[in-house]
N, C-alpha and C positions, 0 to 999 in steps of 0.2 A: 504493500499500499504506500510505501515511501516514494515510489517512483511514478505513481499515477495520481490524477487529479481527484482528490476526495470530494471536492464540490460537485464535479461533473458526475461521479458515481452516485452521490446522494441525490442529486436532481433527477437522474434517471430512475432511480428506485422510487422516488416520490411520484414521478410520472406513471410509472409502471403500476404502482399500487393504486393511484387514483383511477386508472383505467380498468381495474378488475371489478367486474359487476357483483353485486351481492347475490346470494342464492346458491342453492345446492349444485347447480350445474357448473358453477366456477369455484367450488370448494377447493378442488385439487390445485387449481391455479393459484388461489389465495395462499393455501397451505405451502406450496413450493416457494412462493415469493417470500413468505415469512420465514422459512428456513434461511434464506440467504441474507435477508434484511437483518434478522436477529443475530446471525453469525458475524456480520460486519459489527453491528453496534455492541455486541456484548464480548467480542474477543479482546484480550486473551482469557478473561475471567470464565467464560463458558466456551467450550470447544467440542469438537468432534460431533456435530449434530447427526443424529439418526432418525429417519422418518419411520413412522408406523412400527414402532417397537412392540412385539407381542409380549404380553404377560399372562399369567394364570393359565398356562398351557394353552395359549393362543385364543382364550375366550375374550380377552381384552386386549386393546392396543393403546399405545401412547402416541399421539400424533407426532410430537418431536421430543427427542431426549438429548439434552446436552451434558456433556461431562462438566462438572464443576472443577475447574482448574485454577481458580482464583488463589492468589498469593497475598492479596491485599483487597481492600474495598469490601463492599457490601456482602458478596456471596462468600467471602472468606470470614468476615466478622460475624455473620449471622449465626452459623453453627457453633462458633466459639464462644459467643456471648449468651446464646440461646440454645443450649444443647438439646433441647426437645425438638428443635427444628434441623434435624439432619438433612443434609442435602448434597450427598456425593454426586447426584444427579438432579438436574432441574428439568421439570417437564413442562411442556407448552401444549396447551389445547387450542386449536384454531376454530374460531366460529365465524363463517362468512355470512352472518346474518344481517338483514336489514332492520329487524325488530329487536325487542328486548332480549337480553340474555338472562336467564332466570335460574332458579335453584337446581333444576335437573343438570345444567351445565357445570355448575359448581360441584354438584354431587358426583358427576362423571370424573372430573379432574381429582377431586379428593379421594375417589375410589382407586386411583392409581398410586397413592401414597402408601408407604410402608416405612418402618424404621431402617431397613435395609437399603431400599431404593432411594428413599428421601421423602420429605414431607413439605417440599416447597415447589410451587408451580406458577406458571403464568398463563393467564387466560387471554389470548389475543383475539380481539374482536373488532369489527368494523366501527361500531358505535354502541353507546349506551343511552337509552332513553333517559335514564336516571342513574348518573354516575354515583350520586350520594347514596341512593338506595342500594346499588350494588356493592359500594364499599362497606355499607352496613352488613350486608350478607357475608362479605369477606371477613369482616370483623367478627361476626358470629362464628364462623369457622374457626378463626385464630383463637378467640377467647374460649371456645369449647375445646380447645387443644386437639383439633383435627387437622392442623397443618396451616400453611400460608399460601394464600392464592392472591397474586397481584394482577389486577386487570390492566390490560394495555389496549387502547383503542387506536384507531388510524391517527387521530390527532396527536396522540403521544408520540407514535412512531414517526410521523411527519416532523414534529417538533425535534425529536432527537436526531433525525437525518439532517435537518437544517443547522443543528448545533454540532454535528459531529466533525466538520472540517476543522473547527477550532478547539473542541473539547474531547475529541476521540471517544473512547469507550465510557467516559464518565457522562457523556451526554444523555444516554439512556439510564445509566446508572442513578443520576440525580432524580429522574422521573420516578424510578422504582422506589428510591429511598423516601421521597415524598408520599407516594402512595402507601408505603409500608407505615409511615408515621400516622397517616390518616386511619389506617386499619387499627393500629395499636391503641390509639388514643380515642377511638370511636366506641362509645359504650351505649 
């Protein structure tokens, strides 16, 4: 990335994201794009993305699994300060919806958590009709000790891509930290 223009790449990714229609017919397109966008925005802290990772004897799958390779920052500090939030892997569930993301989507991601795999995930979605309401549902999950789910919408991804040329991987990390604080202090 040192030899290429990060601003051009980020502008290209923003354009690609804005052109992906919502809906099930384009879910795979959105999913594939999010693998690359998140790999750019979260490297080197999260690495080696794998799509559609089967678990529970292939009865369930994880949309995207990243290795937690952080040596500093949020994904390093999280399990060290809060040992109940193990996160050798970070899971991402992608929802290419135009409507509200609700409890079943939270439950789906939470169902992938385990002490061995990890208890931290990102729910990537196009939009939230009520971000405050969704943060409250993520807070319920967190305060009930069922794991941590961070919601990221297109607007968050676009903001991080716009900030990436100047701030590199901390562009999205700062957004994630802000959402984490909203979840922790929301009761």
